[in-house]
ZADO-1210 file (C-alpha; in nm, 4 decimals, padded with zeros to 6 digits):
<atoms>
<atom x="03.0152" y="04.4291" z="03.2435" code="MET" pos="1"/>
<atom x="02.9255" y="04.3399" z="03.5927" code="LEU" pos="2"/>
<atom x="03.0577" y="04.0173" z="03.7485" code="ASP" pos="3"/>
<atom x="02.7187" y="03.8532" z="03.8099" code="THR" pos="4"/>
<atom x="02.8612" y="03.5946" z="04.0409" code="LYS" pos="5"/>
<atom x="03.0217" y="03.8455" z="04.2625" code="LYS" pos="6"/>
<atom x="02.7125" y="04.0502" z="04.2349" code="MET" pos="7"/>
<atom x="02.4966" y="03.7821" z="04.3721" code="HIS" pos="8"/>
<atom x="02.7331" y="03.7161" z="04.6498" code="MET" pos="9"/>
<atom x="02.7190" y="04.0790" z="04.7624" code="MET" pos="10"/>
<atom x="02.3481" y="04.0859" z="04.7462" code="LEU" pos="11"/>
<atom x="02.3202" y="03.7909" z="04.9667" code="LYS" pos="12"/>
<atom x="02.5447" y="03.9848" z="05.2155" code="GLU" pos="13"/>
<atom x="02.2976" y="04.2570" z="05.2081" code="ASN" pos="14"/>
<atom x="02.5225" y="04.5053" z="05.0066" code="LYS" pos="15"/>
<atom x="02.3550" y="04.8319" z="04.8889" code="THR" pos="16"/>
<atom x="02.3652" y="04.9800" z="04.5590" code="SER" pos="17"/>
<atom x="02.6225" y="05.2326" z="04.6555" code="ALA" pos="18"/>
<atom x="02.8598" y="04.9532" z="04.7952" code="GLU" pos="19"/>
<atom x="02.8231" y="04.7535" z="04.4709" code="ILE" pos="20"/>
<atom x="02.8848" y="05.0616" z="04.2546" code="MET" pos="21"/>
<atom x="03.1911" y="05.1329" z="04.4520" code="GLU" pos="22"/>
<atom x="03.3093" y="04.7810" z="04.4249" code="LYS" pos="23"/>
<atom x="03.2748" y="04.7792" z="04.0546" code="PHE" pos="24"/>
<atom x="03.3925" y="05.1502" z="04.0179" code="SER" pos="25"/>
<atom x="03.0652" y="05.2807" z="03.8737" code="ILE" pos="26"/>
<atom x="03.0273" y="05.6474" z="03.9061" code="SER" pos="27"/>
<atom x="02.6618" y="05.7075" z="03.8454" code="SER" pos="28"/>
<atom x="02.3171" y="05.5432" z="03.9015" code="GLU" pos="29"/>
<atom x="02.2428" y="05.5713" z="03.5265" code="GLU" pos="30"/>
<atom x="02.5646" y="05.3979" z="03.4422" code="GLU" pos="31"/>
<atom x="02.4734" y="05.1338" z="03.7139" code="PHE" pos="32"/>
<atom x="02.1334" y="05.0763" z="03.5656" code="GLU" pos="33"/>
<atom x="02.2825" y="05.0402" z="03.2205" code="LYS" pos="34"/>
<atom x="02.5372" y="04.7792" z="03.3454" code="GLU" pos="35"/>
<atom x="02.2409" y="04.5847" z="03.5105" code="LEU" pos="36"/>
<atom x="02.0408" y="04.5800" z="03.1967" code="ARG" pos="37"/>
<atom x="02.3497" y="04.4660" z="02.9918" code="GLN" pos="38"/>
<atom x="02.4144" y="04.1867" z="03.2465" code="SER" pos="39"/>
<atom x="02.0596" y="04.0792" z="03.3073" code="TYR" pos="40"/>
<atom x="01.8796" y="04.0756" z="02.9726" code="THR" pos="41"/>
<atom x="01.5976" y="03.8632" z="03.0830" code="SER" pos="42"/>
<atom x="01.3062" y="04.0874" z="03.2261" code="PRO" pos="43"/>
<atom x="01.2509" y="03.8345" z="03.5088" code="SER" pos="44"/>
<atom x="01.6342" y="03.8360" z="03.6082" code="SER" pos="45"/>
<atom x="01.6444" y="04.2109" z="03.5814" code="TYR" pos="46"/>
<atom x="01.3316" y="04.2420" z="03.8015" code="GLY" pos="47"/>
<atom x="01.4720" y="03.9976" z="04.0632" code="LYS" pos="48"/>
<atom x="01.8088" y="04.1887" z="04.1018" code="ILE" pos="49"/>
<atom x="01.6429" y="04.5372" z="04.1187" code="THR" pos="50"/>
<atom x="01.4033" y="04.3952" z="04.3977" code="ARG" pos="51"/>
<atom x="01.7162" y="04.2612" z="04.5947" code="MET" pos="52"/>
<atom x="01.8842" y="04.6086" z="04.5601" code="LEU" pos="53"/>
<atom x="01.5828" y="04.7882" z="04.6617" code="GLU" pos="54"/>
<atom x="01.5492" y="04.5513" z="04.9671" code="LYS" pos="55"/>
<atom x="01.9203" y="04.5994" z="05.0744" code="ASN" pos="56"/>
<atom x="01.8887" y="04.9824" z="05.0285" code="ASP" pos="57"/>
<atom x="01.5773" y="04.9895" z="05.2332" code="LYS" pos="58"/>
<atom x="01.7315" y="04.7925" z="05.5100" code="MET" pos="59"/>
<atom x="02.0385" y="05.0162" z="05.5128" code="LYS" pos="60"/>
<atom x="01.8174" y="05.3329" z="05.5275" code="ARG" pos="61"/>
<atom x="01.6153" y="05.1955" z="05.8103" code="LYS" pos="62"/>
<atom x="01.9371" y="05.1009" z="06.0165" code="LYS" pos="63"/>
<atom x="02.0629" y="05.4527" z="05.9761" code="LYS" pos="64"/>
<atom x="01.7367" y="05.5948" z="06.0968" code="SER" pos="65"/>
<atom x="01.7484" y="05.4173" z="06.4299" code="GLU" pos="66"/>
<atom x="01.8572" y="05.6198" z="06.7396" code="ASP" pos="67"/>
<atom x="02.2205" y="05.5701" z="06.8268" code="PRO" pos="68"/>
<atom x="02.3154" y="05.4350" z="07.1701" code="ILE" pos="69"/>
<atom x="02.4321" y="05.7143" z="07.4046" code="THR" pos="70"/>
<atom x="02.7797" y="05.7059" z="07.5640" code="SER" pos="71"/>
<atom x="02.6338" y="05.6728" z="07.9124" code="GLY" pos="72"/>
<atom x="02.4300" y="05.3528" z="07.7834" code="GLU" pos="73"/>
<atom x="02.7396" y="05.2134" z="07.6347" code="VAL" pos="74"/>
<atom x="02.9323" y="05.2617" z="07.9676" code="GLU" pos="75"/>
<atom x="02.6318" y="05.1127" z="08.1661" code="ASN" pos="76"/>
<atom x="02.6370" y="04.8001" z="07.9275" code="VAL" pos="77"/>
<atom x="03.0048" y="04.7716" z="07.9629" code="ILE" pos="78"/>
<atom x="02.9974" y="04.7976" z="08.3537" code="SER" pos="79"/>
<atom x="02.7381" y="04.5412" z="08.3967" code="GLN" pos="80"/>
<atom x="02.8612" y="04.1932" z="08.4973" code="GLU" pos="81"/>
<atom x="02.8616" y="03.9441" z="08.2204" code="PRO" pos="82"/>
<atom x="02.5852" y="03.6847" z="08.2176" code="VAL" pos="83"/>
<atom x="02.7224" y="03.3402" z="08.2460" code="ILE" pos="84"/>
<atom x="02.5101" y="03.0877" z="08.0745" code="CYS" pos="85"/>
<atom x="02.4853" y="02.7354" z="08.2092" code="ALA" pos="86"/>
<atom x="02.5081" y="02.5862" z="07.8646" code="GLY" pos="87"/>
<atom x="02.6743" y="02.6729" z="07.5423" code="PRO" pos="88"/>
<atom x="02.5786" y="03.0090" z="07.3836" code="ALA" pos="89"/>
<atom x="02.3113" y="02.9845" z="07.1112" code="LEU" pos="90"/>
<atom x="02.3583" y="03.1744" z="06.7916" code="GLU" pos="91"/>
<atom x="02.0270" y="03.3114" z="06.6967" code="ILE" pos="92"/>
<atom x="02.0005" y="03.4168" z="06.3280" code="GLU" pos="93"/>
<atom x="01.7231" y="03.6666" z="06.2428" code="PRO" pos="94"/>
<atom x="01.4084" y="03.4609" z="06.1289" code="GLU" pos="95"/>
<atom x="01.3123" y="03.7245" z="05.8647" code="ASN" pos="96"/>
<atom x="01.6471" y="03.7094" z="05.6978" code="SER" pos="97"/>
<atom x="01.6520" y="03.3410" z="05.6740" code="GLU" pos="98"/>
<atom x="01.2985" y="03.3104" z="05.5433" code="THR" pos="99"/>
<atom x="01.3672" y="03.5837" z="05.2945" code="LEU" pos="100"/>
<atom x="01.6808" y="03.4043" z="05.1757" code="GLU" pos="101"/>
<atom x="01.4784" y="03.0871" z="05.1281" code="LYS" pos="102"/>
<atom x="01.2018" y="03.2652" z="04.9478" code="VAL" pos="103"/>
<atom x="01.4542" y="03.4380" z="04.7140" code="LEU" pos="104"/>
<atom x="01.6229" y="03.0921" z="04.6449" code="SER" pos="105"/>
<atom x="01.2734" y="02.9482" z="04.5650" code="LYS" pos="106"/>
<atom x="01.2084" y="03.2518" z="04.3459" code="ILE" pos="107"/>
<atom x="01.5156" y="03.1700" z="04.1694" code="ASP" pos="108"/>
<atom x="01.4377" y="02.8118" z="04.1189" code="GLU" pos="109"/>
<atom x="01.0821" y="02.8949" z="04.0126" code="THR" pos="110"/>
<atom x="01.1999" y="03.1452" z="03.7589" code="LEU" pos="111"/>
<atom x="01.4465" y="02.8872" z="03.6353" code="SER" pos="112"/>
<atom x="01.1721" y="02.6245" z="03.6111" code="ASN" pos="113"/>
<atom x="00.9488" y="02.8818" z="03.4336" code="ILE" pos="114"/>
<atom x="01.2264" y="02.9392" z="03.1839" code="ALA" pos="115"/>
<atom x="01.2756" y="02.5769" z="03.1165" code="ILE" pos="116"/>
<atom x="00.9055" y="02.5173" z="03.0833" code="LEU" pos="117"/>
<atom x="00.8593" y="02.8218" z="02.8580" code="GLU" pos="118"/>
<atom x="01.1455" y="02.6686" z="02.6445" code="SER" pos="119"/>
<atom x="00.9742" y="02.3321" z="02.6357" code="LYS" pos="120"/>
<atom x="00.6402" y="02.5102" z="02.5580" code="HIS" pos="121"/>
<atom x="00.8077" y="02.6897" z="02.2660" code="LYS" pos="122"/>
<atom x="00.9394" y="02.3596" z="02.1447" code="LEU" pos="123"/>
<atom x="00.6136" y="02.1890" z="02.1817" code="SER" pos="124"/>
<atom x="00.4458" y="02.4712" z="01.9908" code="PHE" pos="125"/>
<atom x="00.6850" y="02.4310" z="01.7150" code="SER" pos="126"/>
<atom x="00.6475" y="02.0466" z="01.7029" code="ASN" pos="127"/>
<atom x="00.2622" y="02.0811" z="01.7231" code="ARG" pos="128"/>
<atom x="00.2756" y="02.3084" z="01.4120" code="ALA" pos="129"/>
<atom x="00.4885" y="02.0690" z="01.2096" code="GLN" pos="130"/>
<atom x="00.2625" y="01.7790" z="01.3151" code="ILE" pos="131"/>
<atom x="-00.0393" y="01.9745" z="01.2246" code="ARG" pos="132"/>
<atom x="00.1110" y="02.0488" z="00.8743" code="ASN" pos="133"/>
<atom x="00.1862" y="01.6711" z="00.8390" code="ARG" pos="134"/>
<atom x="-00.1631" y="01.5880" z="00.9715" code="LEU" pos="135"/>
<atom x="-00.3253" y="01.8131" z="00.7231" code="ASP" pos="136"/>
<atom x="-00.1103" y="01.6689" z="00.4420" code="SER" pos="137"/>
<atom x="-00.2110" y="01.3124" z="00.5466" code="ARG" pos="138"/>
<atom x="-00.5753" y="01.4196" z="00.5682" code="LYS" pos="139"/>
<atom x="-00.5537" y="01.5618" z="00.2073" code="LYS" pos="140"/>
<atom x="-00.3899" y="01.2429" z="00.0933" code="GLN" pos="141"/>
<atom x="-00.6481" y="01.0329" z="00.2689" code="LEU" pos="142"/>
<atom x="-00.9323" y="01.2423" z="00.1229" code="GLN" pos="143"/>
<atom x="-00.7715" y="01.1977" z="-00.2330" code="ASN" pos="144"/>
<atom x="-00.7429" y="00.8111" z="-00.1725" code="LEU" pos="145"/>
<atom x="-01.1153" y="00.8084" z="-00.0690" code="GLU" pos="146"/>
<atom x="-01.2152" y="00.9812" z="-00.3872" code="GLU" pos="147"/>
<atom x="-00.9915" y="00.7527" z="-00.5861" code="THR" pos="148"/>
<atom x="-01.1360" y="00.4348" z="-00.4152" code="ILE" pos="149"/>
<atom x="-01.4951" y="00.5617" z="-00.4626" code="ASN" pos="150"/>
<atom x="-01.4191" y="00.6239" z="-00.8338" code="HIS" pos="151"/>
<atom x="-01.2630" y="00.2779" z="-00.8601" code="ILE" pos="152"/>
<atom x="-01.5588" y="00.1218" z="-00.6740" code="MET" pos="153"/>
<atom x="-01.8041" y="00.2829" z="-00.9291" code="LYS" pos="154"/>
<atom x="-01.5851" y="00.1661" z="-01.2092" code="GLU" pos="155"/>
<atom x="-01.5623" y="-00.1840" z="-01.0825" code="VAL" pos="156"/>
<atom x="-01.9514" y="-00.1999" z="-01.0456" code="GLU" pos="157"/>
<atom x="-02.0034" y="-00.0840" z="-01.4015" code="LEU" pos="158"/>
<atom x="-01.7339" y="-00.3380" z="-01.5184" code="LEU" pos="159"/>
<atom x="-01.9117" y="-00.6178" z="-01.3251" code="ARG" pos="160"/>
<atom x="-02.2345" y="-00.5156" z="-01.4850" code="GLU" pos="161"/>
<atom x="-02.0631" y="-00.5222" z="-01.8358" code="ASP" pos="162"/>
<atom x="-01.8964" y="-00.8604" z="-01.7521" code="TYR" pos="163"/>
<atom x="-02.2339" y="-01.0132" z="-01.6572" code="GLU" pos="164"/>
<atom x="-02.3860" y="-00.8756" z="-01.9689" code="THR" pos="165"/>
<atom x="-02.1139" y="-01.0219" z="-02.1885" code="GLU" pos="166"/>
<atom x="-02.1384" y="-01.3479" z="-02.0088" code="GLU" pos="167"/>
<atom x="-02.5095" y="-01.3655" z="-02.0708" code="SER" pos="168"/>
<atom x="-02.4455" y="-01.2975" z="-02.4409" code="LYS" pos="169"/>
<atom x="-02.1895" y="-01.5813" z="-02.4482" code="MET" pos="170"/>
<atom x="-02.4421" y="-01.8131" z="-02.2965" code="LYS" pos="171"/>
<atom x="-02.6955" y="-01.7132" z="-02.5596" code="THR" pos="172"/>
<atom x="-02.4372" y="-01.7456" z="-02.8297" code="TYR" pos="173"/>
<atom x="-02.3390" y="-02.0927" z="-02.7072" code="ASN" pos="174"/>
<atom x="-02.7014" y="-02.2024" z="-02.7227" code="GLU" pos="175"/>
<atom x="-02.7499" y="-02.0636" z="-03.0665" code="LEU" pos="176"/>
<atom x="-02.4209" y="-02.2186" z="-03.1901" code="ILE" pos="177"/>
<atom x="-02.5250" y="-02.5500" z="-03.0534" code="ALA" pos="178"/>
<atom x="-02.8545" y="-02.5207" z="-03.2085" code="SER" pos="179"/>
<atom x="-02.7013" y="-02.4193" z="-03.5462" code="ALA" pos="180"/>
<atom x="-02.4499" y="-02.7074" z="-03.5317" code="LYS" pos="181"/>
<atom x="-02.7342" y="-02.9408" z="-03.4842" code="GLU" pos="182"/>
<atom x="-02.9172" y="-02.7960" z="-03.7634" code="GLU" pos="183"/>
<atom x="-02.6000" y="-02.8210" z="-03.9777" code="LEU" pos="184"/>
<atom x="-02.5691" y="-03.1823" z="-03.8973" code="ASP" pos="185"/>
<atom x="-02.9254" y="-03.2277" z="-04.0180" code="LYS" pos="186"/>
<atom x="-02.8600" y="-03.0339" z="-04.3340" code="LEU" pos="187"/>
<atom x="-02.5284" y="-03.2353" z="-04.4019" code="ASN" pos="188"/>
<atom x="-02.7349" y="-03.5601" z="-04.3667" code="SER" pos="189"/>
<atom x="-02.9897" y="-03.4257" z="-04.6037" code="LYS" pos="190"/>
<atom x="-02.7231" y="-03.3084" z="-04.8462" code="ARG" pos="191"/>
<atom x="-02.5520" y="-03.6552" z="-04.8419" code="GLU" pos="192"/>
<atom x="-02.8913" y="-03.8166" z="-04.9232" code="THR" pos="193"/>
<atom x="-02.9340" y="-03.5714" z="-05.2145" code="LEU" pos="194"/>
<atom x="-02.5742" y="-03.5767" z="-05.3405" code="GLU" pos="195"/>
<atom x="-02.4719" y="-03.8279" z="-05.5863" code="THR" pos="196"/>
<atom x="-02.1729" y="-04.0547" z="-05.5176" code="LEU" pos="197"/>
<atom x="-01.9233" y="-04.0392" z="-05.8010" code="PHE" pos="198"/>
<atom x="-01.7529" y="-04.3771" z="-05.8075" code="ILE" pos="199"/>
<atom x="-01.4627" y="-04.4188" z="-06.0385" code="LEU" pos="200"/>
<atom x="-01.3229" y="-04.7645" z="-06.0741" code="ILE" pos="201"/>
<atom x="-00.9807" y="-04.8193" z="-06.2152" code="TYR" pos="202"/>
<atom x="-00.7954" y="-05.1436" z="-06.2852" code="ALA" pos="203"/>
<atom x="-00.6160" y="-05.1463" z="-05.9490" code="ASP" pos="204"/>
<atom x="-00.8043" y="-04.8753" z="-05.7265" code="SER" pos="205"/>
<atom x="-01.1311" y="-04.7153" z="-05.6489" code="ILE" pos="206"/>
<atom x="-01.2172" y="-04.3512" z="-05.5829" code="GLU" pos="207"/>
<atom x="-01.5282" y="-04.2001" z="-05.4459" code="ILE" pos="208"/>
<atom x="-01.5757" y="-03.8181" z="-05.5014" code="ASN" pos="209"/>
<atom x="-01.2095" y="-03.7860" z="-05.6170" code="ASN" pos="210"/>
<atom x="-01.0874" y="-03.9573" z="-05.2957" code="GLU" pos="211"/>
<atom x="-00.8994" y="-04.2881" z="-05.2977" code="ALA" pos="212"/>
<atom x="-01.0694" y="-04.5668" z="-05.0977" code="ILE" pos="213"/>
<atom x="-00.8341" y="-04.7634" z="-04.8856" code="ASP" pos="214"/>
<atom x="-01.0709" y="-04.9016" z="-04.6356" code="GLN" pos="215"/>
<atom x="-01.2326" y="-05.2054" z="-04.8087" code="ILE" pos="216"/>
<atom x="-01.4441" y="-05.4622" z="-04.6238" code="PRO" pos="217"/>
<atom x="-01.2593" y="-05.7896" z="-04.5765" code="ASP" pos="218"/>
<atom x="-01.5581" y="-05.9736" z="-04.7284" code="SER" pos="219"/>
<atom x="-01.4039" y="-05.8766" z="-05.0813" code="TRP" pos="220"/>
<atom x="-01.1815" y="-06.1879" z="-05.0726" code="GLU" pos="221"/>
<atom x="-01.4994" y="-06.4045" z="-05.0579" code="GLN" pos="222"/>
<atom x="-01.6349" y="-06.2235" z="-05.3634" code="VAL" pos="223"/>
<atom x="-01.2992" y="-06.2548" z="-05.5263" code="TYR" pos="224"/>
<atom x="-01.3113" y="-06.6338" z="-05.4954" code="GLU" pos="225"/>
<atom x="-01.6509" y="-06.6335" z="-05.6803" code="LYS" pos="226"/>
<atom x="-01.5210" y="-06.4236" z="-05.9586" code="LEU" pos="227"/>
<atom x="-01.1947" y="-06.6219" z="-06.0020" code="ARG" pos="228"/>
<atom x="-01.4158" y="-06.9338" z="-06.0687" code="ASN" pos="229"/>
<atom x="-01.6522" y="-06.7661" z="-06.3116" code="ASP" pos="230"/>
<atom x="-01.5447" y="-06.8617" z="-06.6650" code="ASP" pos="231"/>
<atom x="-01.7172" y="-06.5689" z="-06.8112" code="ARG" pos="232"/>
<atom x="-01.4562" y="-06.3372" z="-06.6455" code="LEU" pos="233"/>
<atom x="-01.1517" y="-06.5188" z="-06.7661" code="ASP" pos="234"/>
<atom x="-01.0733" y="-06.2232" z="-07.0026" code="TYR" pos="235"/>
<atom x="-01.0079" y="-06.0046" z="-06.7015" code="LEU" pos="236"/>
<atom x="-00.6713" y="-05.9753" z="-06.5479" code="ARG" pos="237"/>
<atom x="-00.6105" y="-06.0948" z="-06.1848" code="VAL" pos="238"/>
<atom x="-00.5779" y="-05.7322" z="-06.0570" code="ILE" pos="239"/>
<atom x="-00.8881" y="-05.6261" z="-06.2317" code="GLU" pos="240"/>
<atom x="-01.0830" y="-05.9182" z="-06.0883" code="GLN" pos="241"/>
<atom x="-00.9723" y="-05.8257" z="-05.7455" code="LYS" pos="242"/>
<atom x="-01.0671" y="-05.4598" z="-05.7835" code="THR" pos="243"/>
<atom x="-01.4092" y="-05.5619" z="-05.9142" code="LEU" pos="244"/>
<atom x="-01.4434" y="-05.7908" z="-05.6128" code="ALA" pos="245"/>
<atom x="-01.3499" y="-05.4936" z="-05.3745" code="LYS" pos="246"/>
<atom x="-01.5992" y="-05.2797" z="-05.5402" code="PHE" pos="247"/>
<atom x="-01.8831" y="-05.5215" z="-05.5025" code="LEU" pos="248"/>
<atom x="-01.7991" y="-05.5716" z="-05.1277" code="ALA" pos="249"/>
<atom x="-01.7710" y="-05.1908" z="-05.0926" code="LEU" pos="250"/>
<atom x="-02.1001" y="-05.1329" z="-05.2801" code="LYS" pos="251"/>
<atom x="-02.2883" y="-05.3434" z="-05.0004" code="LEU" pos="252"/>
<atom x="-02.1868" y="-05.0977" z="-04.7238" code="VAL" pos="253"/>
<atom x="-02.2469" y="-04.7695" z="-04.9173" code="LEU" pos="254"/>
<atom x="-02.5729" y="-04.5821" z="-04.8232" code="PRO" pos="255"/>
<atom x="-02.8688" y="-04.7305" z="-04.9989" code="LYS" pos="256"/>
<atom x="-03.0552" y="-04.3804" z="-05.0055" code="ASN" pos="257"/>
<atom x="-02.7797" y="-04.2047" z="-05.2000" code="ARG" pos="258"/>
<atom x="-02.7708" y="-04.1811" z="-05.5754" code="ASN" pos="259"/>
<atom x="-02.4586" y="-04.3484" z="-05.7385" code="GLN" pos="260"/>
<atom x="-02.2847" y="-04.2632" z="-06.0547" code="GLU" pos="261"/>
<atom x="-02.0482" y="-04.5448" z="-06.1451" code="ILE" pos="262"/>
<atom x="-01.7715" y="-04.5132" z="-06.4073" code="CYS" pos="263"/>
<atom x="-01.5074" y="-04.7677" z="-06.5062" code="PHE" pos="264"/>
<atom x="-01.1725" y="-04.6951" z="-06.6492" code="ASP" pos="265"/>
<atom x="-01.2340" y="-04.9781" z="-06.9008" code="SER" pos="266"/>
<atom x="-01.5082" y="-05.1178" z="-07.0946" code="ASN" pos="267"/>
<atom x="-01.4003" y="-05.4629" z="-07.0082" code="GLU" pos="268"/>
<atom x="-01.4516" y="-05.4164" z="-06.6348" code="MET" pos="269"/>
<atom x="-01.7835" y="-05.2353" z="-06.7050" code="GLU" pos="270"/>
<atom x="-01.9132" y="-05.5301" z="-06.9004" code="ALA" pos="271"/>
<atom x="-01.7834" y="-05.7698" z="-06.6242" code="ALA" pos="272"/>
<atom x="-01.9700" y="-05.5710" z="-06.3678" code="TYR" pos="273"/>
<atom x="-02.2882" y="-05.5786" z="-06.5685" code="ASP" pos="274"/>
<atom x="-02.2620" y="-05.9529" z="-06.5717" code="LEU" pos="275"/>
<atom x="-02.1972" y="-06.0131" z="-06.2084" code="VAL" pos="276"/>
<atom x="-02.3531" y="-05.7106" z="-06.0181" code="LYS" pos="277"/>
<atom x="-02.6774" y="-05.8885" z="-05.9400" code="ASP" pos="278"/>
<atom x="-02.5373" y="-06.2447" z="-05.9187" code="LEU" pos="279"/>
<atom x="-02.2593" y="-06.2076" z="-05.6691" code="TYR" pos="280"/>
<atom x="-02.3625" y="-06.0992" z="-05.3161" code="THR" pos="281"/>
<atom x="-02.2421" y="-06.1989" z="-04.9852" code="LEU" pos="282"/>
<atom x="-02.4112" y="-06.4945" z="-04.8104" code="PRO" pos="283"/>
</atoms>
C-alpha cells in the first residue's frame, strides 16, 4: 500500500508519476494504478490524485521540451557583472503555482465538505424515513381514534335519546301513581264507610277488628263516675264498670257513618250496656 501522506508531500513538490513509482519501488504503471485504487477508494479522492499526477507529468514534459541554454550563453551570463540591488533581494514565487496550490487546497476542503454533507444527508434521509413511518403510524392511530370517537358520539346520542324517553316515562308513571294513590285513598275511605266495625268488649279490655285498643279518650273517667253511682250497675265488678265506661267514651269518637257490630264477653256487661247506652253521654 502507498503511504498517502508521503504521496501528498511529493505531489505538492511537483513530483511525477515516475519519481513516485521509483520512491515506492513500483515497477509498472499497471501496478501503480492498482496501488492508487487500493489507497484511494473514494472516486473523488482517486480523481483528485490522478489529476495532480497528470499535472506534474505535464509540467515535467513541458520543461524537458524547452530549448537548453548554449554554452556560449552560459559563459556570457557568467561574465556579466552582477547587478547590485539597492534593497534586499525579493524572492518571487510563481503566481500560477501558488494559485493552483490554493485551488487544490480548496478542492480538498470542498470535497471534504461534500463528503460530510453527503454523510449528513444520508443520516437525514434515514431519520426522515423513520419519522415518516412513525408519522404514518400515528396518523393511522389518529384515524382509528376518530372512528372510535365518532362511534362513541353516535352511541352517546342514542343513549341520550333513550334516557330522555325513560325519563319521560318515569314522569308519566309518577303522575299515574299519584293519581292511583289518590284514587286508592278515596276507595279506602269508601271501604271504611262500608265496612263494619267489629267491637269485642271483655271484662278488662276492648278490641276493634281484632286489635287491642289502648288509646282511650280521657273523658272515660267522667263516665265512670256516673256508672259508679248508678245503683242499677252494682252487680258489675269495678273493672267491668271501668271497661264499660271506656267503651262509652270511645264510642263517642268512632265514625258515625260506619256500621258497628258490638259483642260482649259476658251477658252481665251486655245487659248493663243496654241500660246506660242512651243515658250516659258526655256533657
